[in-house]
Backbone as ProteinMPNN parsed JSONL, in Angstrom:
{"seq_chain_A": "MDLKEIKKKYQFIVINVESEESWVLSSDRQVSKFLNDTYGINLSHMYIKRHLQKEEYILKESILIKNLW", "coords_chain_A": {"N_chain_A": [[-2.061, -25.733, 8.027], [-0.734, -25.337, 4.884], [2.317, -24.627, 3.013], [1.698, -23.144, 0.7], [-0.692, -21.805, 1.357], [0.229, -20.269, 3.475], [2.089, -18.588, 2.175], [0.315, -17.135, 0.614], [-1.23, -15.808, 2.521], [0.615, -14.299, 3.986], [2.27, -11.939, 2.605], [3.565, -9.415, 2.426], [5.828, -7.387, 4.264], [5.857, -4.73, 6.521], [7.819, -2.321, 7.947], [8.494, -0.076, 10.505], [11.244, 1.689, 10.726], [12.198, 3.417, 12.629], [10.708, 3.128, 15.059], [10.783, 0.429, 15.247], [8.575, -1.213, 14.927], [6.539, -3.704, 13.368], [4.56, -5.085, 10.684], [2.683, -7.637, 9.111], [1.235, -8.147, 6.042], [-1.322, -9.131, 3.679], [-1.833, -8.269, 1.061], [-1.121, -5.97, -1.655], [-2.942, -3.918, -1.767], [-3.841, -3.788, 0.881], [-1.49, -2.951, 2.098], [-1.173, -0.407, 0.935], [-3.502, 0.916, 1.905], [-3.064, 0.69, 4.687], [-0.672, 2.211, 5.009], [-1.587, 4.744, 4.231], [-3.69, 5.235, 6.081], [-2.393, 4.963, 8.595], [0.11, 6.345, 8.533], [-0.18, 8.446, 6.79], [0.967, 8.266, 4.321], [0.867, 8.271, 0.923], [0.729, 5.877, -1.28], [0.016, 4.18, -4.188], [-1.584, 0.995, -4.664], [-0.85, -0.244, -7.032], [1.573, 0.994, -7.654], [3.122, 0.002, -5.543], [3.037, -2.757, -6.086], [4.224, -2.907, -8.707], [6.721, -1.651, -8.292], [7.948, -3.325, -6.407], [8.289, -5.571, -7.928], [10.422, -4.922, -9.506], [12.399, -3.894, -7.8], [13.947, -4.684, -4.596], [12.861, -3.618, -2.292], [10.87, -0.955, -0.77], [11.532, 2.163, 0.534], [10.222, 4.587, 2.396], [9.898, 7.564, 4.009], [11.028, 6.566, 6.481], [9.73, 4.126, 6.573], [9.792, 0.811, 5.762], [9.08, -1.351, 3.133], [8.55, -4.584, 2.028], [8.584, -7.537, 0.005], [7.782, -10.763, 1.197], [8.143, -13.259, 0.036]], "CA_chain_A": [[-1.873, -24.791, 6.944], [0.439, -25.694, 4.086], [3.171, -23.503, 2.616], [1.007, -22.328, -0.303], [-1.626, -20.944, 2.081], [1.043, -19.321, 4.252], [2.616, -17.59, 1.238], [-0.786, -16.284, 0.178], [-1.693, -15.002, 3.65], [1.673, -13.411, 4.457], [3.023, -11.566, 1.417], [4.338, -8.183, 2.568], [6.178, -6.93, 5.609], [6.007, -3.278, 6.638], [8.6, -2.072, 9.157], [8.841, 1.292, 10.863], [12.629, 1.524, 11.149], [12.464, 4.262, 13.796], [10.116, 2.553, 16.268], [11.002, -1.015, 15.144], [7.313, -1.937, 14.836], [6.383, -4.352, 12.071], [3.26, -5.658, 10.369], [2.665, -8.519, 7.957], [-0.033, -7.954, 5.344], [-1.501, -10.14, 2.634], [-1.995, -7.744, -0.299], [-0.619, -4.624, -1.914], [-4.029, -2.998, -1.411], [-3.803, -3.618, 2.332], [-0.308, -2.142, 2.397], [-1.49, 0.963, 0.547], [-4.488, 1.447, 2.852], [-2.402, 0.792, 5.983], [0.244, 3.352, 4.977], [-2.375, 5.978, 4.167], [-4.431, 5.407, 7.334], [-1.524, 5.031, 9.766], [1.211, 7.304, 8.42], [-0.47, 9.498, 5.827], [1.806, 8.053, 3.142], [-0.023, 7.912, -0.169], [1.316, 5.068, -2.344], [-1.029, 3.338, -4.756], [-1.273, -0.431, -4.618], [-0.163, -0.602, -8.274], [2.962, 1.428, -7.495], [3.765, -0.958, -4.647], [3.179, -4.023, -6.813], [5.194, -2.773, -9.798], [8.043, -1.316, -7.761], [8.521, -4.493, -5.752], [8.671, -6.544, -8.947], [11.715, -4.494, -10.034], [13.332, -3.647, -6.702], [13.766, -5.56, -3.439], [12.148, -2.96, -1.202], [10.516, 0.464, -0.867], [11.802, 2.883, 1.768], [9.542, 5.881, 2.291], [9.72, 8.231, 5.299], [11.44, 5.601, 7.507], [8.89, 2.938, 6.512], [10.344, -0.158, 4.832], [8.086, -2.274, 2.607], [9.287, -5.645, 1.346], [7.929, -8.824, -0.231], [8.339, -11.844, 1.989], [8.468, -14.433, -0.784]], "C_chain_A": [[-0.609, -25.192, 6.188], [1.17, -24.429, 3.617], [2.493, -22.587, 1.591], [0.045, -21.35, 0.367], [-0.879, -19.884, 2.884], [1.57, -18.22, 3.344], [1.54, -16.64, 0.756], [-1.214, -15.33, 1.286], [-0.662, -13.966, 4.096], [2.583, -13.045, 3.288], [3.954, -10.378, 1.606], [4.657, -7.922, 4.032], [6.406, -5.421, 5.544], [6.686, -3.025, 7.973], [8.815, -0.577, 9.323], [10.245, 1.201, 11.45], [13.0, 2.41, 12.338], [11.943, 3.627, 15.078], [10.297, 1.04, 16.339], [9.711, -1.826, 15.229], [7.226, -2.563, 13.451], [4.993, -4.967, 11.943], [3.428, -6.54, 9.15], [1.278, -8.43, 7.34], [-0.11, -8.881, 4.127], [-1.667, -9.58, 1.218], [-1.415, -6.338, -0.42], [-1.679, -3.579, -1.605], [-4.058, -2.748, 0.098], [-2.619, -2.756, 2.742], [-0.593, -0.678, 2.096], [-2.451, 1.616, 1.54], [-3.858, 1.646, 4.232], [-1.486, 2.011, 6.041], [-0.511, 4.673, 4.99], [-3.072, 6.244, 5.5], [-3.515, 5.656, 8.535], [-0.508, 6.154, 9.701], [0.94, 8.458, 7.471], [0.404, 9.425, 4.586], [0.912, 7.537, 2.03], [0.76, 7.22, -1.278], [0.207, 4.177, -2.891], [-0.606, 1.874, -4.688], [-0.55, -0.874, -5.893], [1.298, -0.159, -8.247], [3.723, 0.421, -6.642], [4.039, -2.257, -5.391], [4.274, -3.941, -7.875], [6.601, -2.497, -9.29], [8.712, -2.533, -7.133], [8.809, -5.641, -6.719], [10.057, -6.226, -9.493], [12.786, -4.398, -8.947], [13.026, -4.577, -5.532], [12.898, -4.939, -2.352], [11.749, -1.545, -1.6], [10.814, 1.062, 0.499], [11.242, 4.288, 1.612], [9.315, 6.42, 3.695], [9.934, 7.274, 6.477], [10.505, 4.395, 7.634], [9.444, 2.038, 5.406], [9.246, -1.139, 4.433], [8.832, -3.311, 1.773], [8.393, -6.853, 1.128], [8.567, -9.871, 0.665], [8.809, -13.01, 1.136], [8.918, -14.014, -2.157]], "O_chain_A": [[0.454, -25.365, 6.785], [0.69, -23.312, 3.807], [2.7, -21.374, 1.62], [-0.02, -20.184, -0.023], [-1.313, -18.735, 2.96], [1.508, -17.043, 3.7], [1.813, -15.465, 0.513], [-1.526, -14.169, 1.019], [-1.027, -12.876, 4.537], [3.551, -13.75, 3.007], [5.027, -10.337, 1.004], [3.851, -8.204, 4.919], [7.059, -4.911, 4.633], [6.195, -3.46, 9.014], [9.261, 0.104, 8.4], [10.42, 0.689, 12.556], [14.018, 2.171, 12.986], [12.655, 3.589, 16.081], [10.001, 0.428, 17.366], [9.75, -3.009, 15.569], [7.765, -2.03, 12.481], [4.346, -5.316, 12.93], [4.218, -6.234, 8.257], [0.27, -8.614, 8.022], [0.909, -9.348, 3.619], [-1.644, -10.351, 0.259], [-1.244, -5.624, 0.568], [-1.342, -2.46, -1.218], [-4.276, -1.618, 0.537], [-2.738, -1.922, 3.64], [-0.29, 0.195, 2.909], [-2.229, 2.75, 1.965], [-4.095, 2.668, 4.877], [-1.518, 2.762, 7.015], [-0.117, 5.613, 5.681], [-3.044, 7.371, 5.994], [-3.834, 6.474, 9.398], [-0.28, 6.844, 10.694], [1.764, 9.366, 7.362], [0.563, 10.419, 3.878], [0.274, 6.493, 2.17], [1.379, 7.877, -2.115], [-0.47, 3.492, -2.124], [0.584, 1.56, -4.658], [0.278, -1.784, -5.844], [2.167, -0.863, -8.763], [4.841, 0.034, -6.981], [5.145, -2.793, -5.331], [5.15, -4.805, -7.935], [7.568, -3.054, -9.809], [9.912, -2.745, -7.31], [9.506, -6.589, -6.357], [10.791, -7.128, -9.896], [13.937, -4.779, -9.16], [11.959, -5.189, -5.487], [12.267, -5.657, -1.576], [12.208, -1.005, -2.607], [10.389, 0.517, 1.518], [11.726, 5.076, 0.799], [8.611, 5.796, 4.489], [9.091, 7.195, 7.371], [10.485, 3.723, 8.665], [9.55, 2.457, 4.253], [8.562, -1.694, 5.293], [9.645, -2.963, 0.916], [7.544, -7.161, 1.963], [9.782, -9.855, 0.865], [9.78, -13.679, 1.486], [9.235, -14.865, -2.989]]}, "name": "protein", "num_of_chains": 1, "seq": "MDLKEIKKKYQFIVINVESEESWVLSSDRQVSKFLNDTYGINLSHMYIKRHLQKEEYILKESILIKNLW"}
C-alpha cells in the first residue's frame, strides 16, 4: 500500500478523551454515522467537513475529531 492509498483509507481520528478509546475512519460520513450510532451525537457530515477545513479539530461532549492529514 502506498502513501496515497493510506491517506485515502485513514482520514479522520475520533478519540473519546474520557475512556481514551480511539477509532480511525475514512470519511466524514462514517464519522457522522459513528457519532450518532455510538454516542447519540448528531453532527452532519457537511458540518464535519467544513469545520475541519477551518479549524484543526472538533471537540463535542468529550469526543475529539481531527483530520489525520
